[in-house]
LUMVEXKE-943848 format. One record per residue (C-alpha): x, y, z; residue number from 1. Coordinates in nm, 2 decimals, m for minus. Layout:
% residues N
+--------+--------+--------+-----+
!   east !  north !     up !  nr !
+--------+--------+--------+-----+
!      X !      Y !      Z ! NUM !
...
+--------+--------+--------+-----+
//
This chain:
% residues 237
+--------+--------+--------+-----+
!   east !  north !     up !  nr !
+--------+--------+--------+-----+
!  m2.24 !   9.85 !  m0.20 !   1 !
!  m1.86 !   9.72 !  m0.13 !   2 !
!  m1.85 !   9.44 !   0.09 !   3 !
!  m1.52 !   9.30 !   0.23 !   4 !
!  m1.52 !   8.91 !   0.34 !   5 !
!  m1.24 !   8.84 !   0.58 !   6 !
!  m1.14 !   8.48 !   0.68 !   7 !
!  m0.81 !   8.38 !   0.86 !   8 !
!  m0.70 !   8.09 !   0.72 !   9 !
!  m0.63 !   7.96 !   0.32 !  10 !
!  m0.86 !   7.69 !   0.38 !  11 !
!  m1.13 !   7.97 !   0.51 !  12 !
!  m1.10 !   8.17 !   0.18 !  13 !
!  m1.01 !   7.89 !  m0.06 !  14 !
!  m1.38 !   7.84 !  m0.14 !  15 !
!  m1.40 !   8.19 !  m0.26 !  16 !
!  m1.09 !   8.21 !  m0.48 !  17 !
!  m1.18 !   7.91 !  m0.67 !  18 !
!  m1.56 !   8.07 !  m0.70 !  19 !
!  m1.41 !   8.44 !  m0.80 !  20 !
!  m1.18 !   8.35 !  m1.07 !  21 !
!  m1.09 !   8.69 !  m1.19 !  22 !
!  m0.98 !   8.83 !  m0.85 !  23 !
!  m0.67 !   9.05 !  m0.81 !  24 !
!  m0.42 !   9.11 !  m0.51 !  25 !
!  m0.40 !   9.44 !  m0.40 !  26 !
!  m0.20 !   9.44 !  m0.09 !  27 !
!   0.02 !   9.17 !   0.15 !  28 !
!   0.21 !   9.22 !   0.41 !  29 !
!   0.28 !   8.96 !   0.67 !  30 !
!   0.01 !   8.68 !   0.69 !  31 !
!  m0.24 !   8.94 !   0.52 !  32 !
!  m0.34 !   8.90 !   0.17 !  33 !
!  m0.62 !   9.17 !   0.02 !  34 !
!  m0.78 !   9.08 !  m0.31 !  35 !
!  m1.04 !   9.23 !  m0.54 !  36 !
!  m1.28 !   8.96 !  m0.63 !  37 !
!  m1.54 !   9.22 !  m0.83 !  38 !
!  m1.61 !   9.61 !  m0.81 !  39 !
!  m1.82 !   9.51 !  m0.54 !  40 !
!  m1.66 !   9.23 !  m0.30 !  41 !
!  m1.32 !   9.21 !  m0.14 !  42 !
!  m1.13 !   8.93 !   0.02 !  43 !
!  m0.91 !   8.94 !   0.30 !  44 !
!  m0.70 !   8.63 !   0.42 !  45 !
!  m0.62 !   8.81 !   0.77 !  46 !
!  m0.39 !   8.53 !   0.96 !  47 !
!  m0.50 !   8.37 !   1.26 !  48 !
!  m0.50 !   8.55 !   1.62 !  49 !
!  m0.67 !   8.90 !   1.70 !  50 !
!  m0.36 !   9.08 !   1.60 !  51 !
!  m0.36 !   8.97 !   1.25 !  52 !
!  m0.72 !   9.03 !   1.26 !  53 !
!  m0.71 !   9.41 !   1.39 !  54 !
!  m0.43 !   9.47 !   1.12 !  55 !
!  m0.56 !   9.35 !   0.84 !  56 !
!  m0.88 !   9.58 !   0.96 !  57 !
!  m0.71 !   9.88 !   0.98 !  58 !
!  m0.53 !   9.86 !   0.64 !  59 !
!  m0.89 !   9.74 !   0.51 !  60 !
!  m1.09 !  10.04 !   0.66 !  61 !
!  m0.86 !  10.27 !   0.58 !  62 !
!  m0.76 !  10.21 !   0.20 !  63 !
!  m1.13 !  10.02 !   0.10 !  64 !
!  m1.36 !  10.15 !   0.34 !  65 !
!  m1.62 !   9.89 !   0.26 !  66 !
!  m1.97 !   9.94 !   0.34 !  67 !
!  m1.99 !   9.60 !   0.51 !  68 !
!  m1.76 !   9.41 !   0.68 !  69 !
!  m1.86 !   9.03 !   0.69 !  70 !
!  m1.61 !   8.76 !   0.90 !  71 !
!  m1.64 !   8.43 !   0.80 !  72 !
!  m1.48 !   8.00 !   0.84 !  73 !
!  m1.48 !   7.83 !   1.11 !  74 !
!  m1.55 !   7.83 !   1.47 !  75 !
!  m1.58 !   7.61 !   1.75 !  76 !
!  m1.90 !   7.54 !   1.91 !  77 !
!  m2.01 !   7.58 !   2.27 !  78 !
!  m2.39 !   7.44 !   2.17 !  79 !
!  m2.47 !   7.12 !   2.24 !  80 !
!  m2.75 !   7.06 !   1.97 !  81 !
!  m2.55 !   7.20 !   1.71 !  82 !
!  m2.40 !   7.00 !   1.43 !  83 !
!  m2.08 !   7.00 !   1.23 !  84 !
!  m2.13 !   7.25 !   0.95 !  85 !
!  m2.40 !   7.43 !   1.08 !  86 !
!  m2.39 !   7.81 !   1.08 !  87 !
!  m2.33 !   8.02 !   1.39 !  88 !
!  m2.44 !   8.39 !   1.34 !  89 !
!  m2.32 !   8.65 !   1.61 !  90 !
!  m2.54 !   8.88 !   1.78 !  91 !
!  m2.28 !   9.05 !   1.98 !  92 !
!  m1.89 !   9.07 !   1.97 !  93 !
!  m1.69 !   9.04 !   2.31 !  94 !
!  m1.37 !   8.93 !   2.41 !  95 !
!  m1.32 !   8.62 !   2.67 !  96 !
!  m0.97 !   8.64 !   2.78 !  97 !
!  m0.97 !   9.02 !   2.88 !  98 !
!  m1.02 !   9.06 !   3.26 !  99 !
!  m1.01 !   9.42 !   3.39 ! 100 !
!  m1.27 !   9.30 !   3.68 ! 101 !
!  m1.05 !   9.51 !   3.94 ! 102 !
!  m1.13 !   9.81 !   3.81 ! 103 !
!  m1.52 !   9.77 !   3.78 ! 104 !
!  m1.51 !   9.69 !   3.40 ! 105 !
!  m1.73 !   9.38 !   3.32 ! 106 !
!  m1.54 !   9.06 !   3.19 ! 107 !
!  m1.44 !   9.05 !   2.85 ! 108 !
!  m1.42 !   9.44 !   2.83 ! 109 !
!  m1.09 !   9.64 !   2.69 ! 110 !
!  m1.07 !   9.89 !   2.95 ! 111 !
!  m1.19 !  10.24 !   2.80 ! 112 !
!  m1.35 !  10.05 !   2.54 ! 113 !
!  m1.70 !   9.92 !   2.52 ! 114 !
!  m1.84 !   9.62 !   2.73 ! 115 !
!  m1.89 !   9.45 !   2.37 ! 116 !
!  m1.99 !   9.55 !   2.00 ! 117 !
!  m2.35 !   9.48 !   1.94 ! 118 !
!  m2.55 !   9.42 !   1.59 ! 119 !
!  m2.80 !   9.59 !   1.46 ! 120 !
!  m3.11 !   9.39 !   1.51 ! 121 !
!  m3.24 !   9.52 !   1.16 ! 122 !
!  m2.94 !   9.37 !   0.98 ! 123 !
!  m2.96 !   9.07 !   1.17 ! 124 !
!  m3.32 !   9.04 !   1.09 ! 125 !
!  m3.24 !   9.05 !   0.71 ! 126 !
!  m3.00 !   8.81 !   0.72 ! 127 !
!  m3.20 !   8.54 !   0.92 ! 128 !
!  m3.50 !   8.59 !   0.66 ! 129 !
!  m3.25 !   8.53 !   0.40 ! 130 !
!  m3.13 !   8.19 !   0.54 ! 131 !
!  m3.48 !   8.12 !   0.65 ! 132 !
!  m3.57 !   8.15 !   0.29 ! 133 !
!  m3.25 !   7.92 !   0.16 ! 134 !
!  m3.30 !   7.65 !   0.45 ! 135 !
!  m2.98 !   7.75 !   0.62 ! 136 !
!  m2.99 !   7.58 !   0.94 ! 137 !
!  m2.82 !   7.86 !   1.18 ! 138 !
!  m2.82 !   7.97 !   1.53 ! 139 !
!  m2.81 !   8.28 !   1.65 ! 140 !
!  m2.61 !   8.37 !   1.98 ! 141 !
!  m2.27 !   8.52 !   2.13 ! 142 !
!  m1.93 !   8.44 !   1.95 ! 143 !
!  m1.65 !   8.50 !   2.15 ! 144 !
!  m1.32 !   8.63 !   2.09 ! 145 !
!  m0.98 !   8.50 !   2.22 ! 146 !
!  m0.63 !   8.40 !   2.14 ! 147 !
!  m0.66 !   8.04 !   2.22 ! 148 !
!  m0.83 !   7.76 !   2.07 ! 149 !
!  m1.11 !   7.62 !   2.30 ! 150 !
!  m0.93 !   7.24 !   2.40 ! 151 !
!  m0.83 !   7.33 !   2.77 ! 152 !
!  m1.13 !   7.23 !   3.02 ! 153 !
!  m1.03 !   7.48 !   3.26 ! 154 !
!  m1.03 !   7.75 !   3.02 ! 155 !
!  m1.36 !   7.64 !   2.86 ! 156 !
!  m1.52 !   7.63 !   3.21 ! 157 !
!  m1.39 !   7.98 !   3.29 ! 158 !
!  m1.57 !   8.10 !   2.94 ! 159 !
!  m1.89 !   7.92 !   3.03 ! 160 !
!  m1.89 !   8.09 !   3.37 ! 161 !
!  m1.88 !   8.43 !   3.22 ! 162 !
!  m2.06 !   8.40 !   2.92 ! 163 !
!  m2.35 !   8.14 !   3.01 ! 164 !
!  m2.56 !   8.23 !   2.66 ! 165 !
!  m2.25 !   8.21 !   2.41 ! 166 !
!  m2.23 !   7.94 !   2.13 ! 167 !
!  m1.91 !   7.99 !   2.00 ! 168 !
!  m1.53 !   8.06 !   1.99 ! 169 !
!  m1.32 !   8.20 !   1.73 ! 170 !
!  m0.97 !   8.42 !   1.73 ! 171 !
!  m1.04 !   8.67 !   1.54 ! 172 !
!  m1.40 !   8.87 !   1.49 ! 173 !
!  m1.39 !   9.10 !   1.82 ! 174 !
!  m1.07 !   9.24 !   1.69 ! 175 !
!  m1.21 !   9.34 !   1.39 ! 176 !
!  m1.55 !   9.47 !   1.54 ! 177 !
!  m1.35 !   9.69 !   1.78 ! 178 !
!  m1.14 !   9.84 !   1.44 ! 179 !
!  m1.47 !   9.84 !   1.25 ! 180 !
!  m1.64 !  10.03 !   1.52 ! 181 !
!  m1.34 !  10.30 !   1.50 ! 182 !
!  m1.49 !  10.37 !   1.13 ! 183 !
!  m1.87 !  10.31 !   1.23 ! 184 !
!  m1.83 !  10.02 !   0.93 ! 185 !
!  m2.08 !   9.72 !   1.03 ! 186 !
!  m1.98 !   9.37 !   1.08 ! 187 !
!  m2.14 !   9.05 !   1.05 ! 188 !
!  m2.00 !   8.69 !   1.18 ! 189 !
!  m2.09 !   8.45 !   1.00 ! 190 !
!  m1.93 !   8.07 !   1.04 ! 191 !
!  m1.96 !   7.74 !   1.03 ! 192 !
!  m1.90 !   7.48 !   1.31 ! 193 !
!  m1.55 !   7.29 !   1.26 ! 194 !
!  m1.56 !   7.15 !   1.62 ! 195 !
!  m1.72 !   7.12 !   1.97 ! 196 !
!  m1.49 !   7.26 !   2.24 ! 197 !
!  m1.31 !   7.01 !   2.44 ! 198 !
!  m1.00 !   6.82 !   2.45 ! 199 !
!  m1.11 !   6.57 !   2.08 ! 200 !
!  m1.17 !   6.98 !   1.94 ! 201 !
!  m0.82 !   6.98 !   1.73 ! 202 !
!  m0.87 !   6.61 !   1.55 ! 203 !
!  m1.23 !   6.76 !   1.44 ! 204 !
!  m1.08 !   7.07 !   1.31 ! 205 !
!  m0.82 !   6.88 !   1.10 ! 206 !
!  m1.08 !   6.65 !   0.99 ! 207 !
!  m1.35 !   6.88 !   0.91 ! 208 !
!  m1.22 !   7.26 !   0.80 ! 209 !
!  m1.24 !   7.20 !   0.43 ! 210 !
!  m1.58 !   7.06 !   0.40 ! 211 !
!  m1.73 !   7.30 !   0.68 ! 212 !
!  m1.48 !   7.58 !   0.49 ! 213 !
!  m1.72 !   7.55 !   0.20 ! 214 !
!  m2.06 !   7.59 !   0.41 ! 215 !
!  m1.95 !   7.90 !   0.57 ! 216 !
!  m1.85 !   8.05 !   0.18 ! 217 !
!  m2.21 !   7.92 !   0.08 ! 218 !
!  m2.38 !   8.12 !   0.33 ! 219 !
!  m2.18 !   8.43 !   0.25 ! 220 !
!  m2.29 !   8.43 !  m0.11 ! 221 !
!  m2.68 !   8.40 !  m0.02 ! 222 !
!  m2.56 !   8.77 !   0.20 ! 223 !
!  m2.38 !   8.87 !  m0.10 ! 224 !
!  m2.63 !   8.81 !  m0.36 ! 225 !
!  m2.98 !   8.92 !  m0.16 ! 226 !
!  m2.85 !   9.13 !   0.11 ! 227 !
!  m3.03 !   9.52 !   0.07 ! 228 !
!  m2.80 !   9.81 !   0.12 ! 229 !
!  m3.11 !   9.93 !   0.31 ! 230 !
!  m3.07 !   9.69 !   0.57 ! 231 !
!  m2.64 !   9.76 !   0.57 ! 232 !
!  m2.73 !  10.14 !   0.59 ! 233 !
!  m2.88 !  10.17 !   0.92 ! 234 !
!  m2.56 !   9.98 !   1.07 ! 235 !
!  m2.52 !  10.05 !   1.43 ! 236 !
!  m2.73 !  10.36 !   1.45 ! 237 !
+--------+--------+--------+-----+
//
């Protein structure tokens, strides 16, 4: 089973590079670097934001055609009871900075595209079981995607109003999921909490990014070692 791991920043891919010492770079354009870690695992440093993420995902899907994509790295949390370093696991992918409601689309829905991109229940269930066996503290819920870091109160309040059940926010995952859906490639989003949304989030992120990137890596390693091909093959069917 061929798995591709995508993270946006050098800090987020460093733990993988330190563990997989025999990696080989196979492509680089702009901020995107794609490396082959072994016969079954590829690593993508996509660059930050939706455009970088989508461009990276498109090349990956065309030329590598993985069986599964795991988006990982850091995330800000809206969850009051979550602690830094704990894992957030997406149950669906949706944008929080798209508004075409004037044309009767749902908030977050790109016109002529799905309202969101759900993850197959069986696949999520297997991930949850693996995390439970390995004593990984995680929170399952909606992680929204926007080209904004969540430090502005007005933006945060708008997102809370439109997505009352959300637990986190990132800047890449839904863009990757949108591209992956064109190829019918399943995707997971497994991220470690680097900050809590609000005006203190940037400093919290700077202080924690290296440590929480290691915690995200450890969670993904469990999936690389134990996730069954049968669960992945169920995909979004």
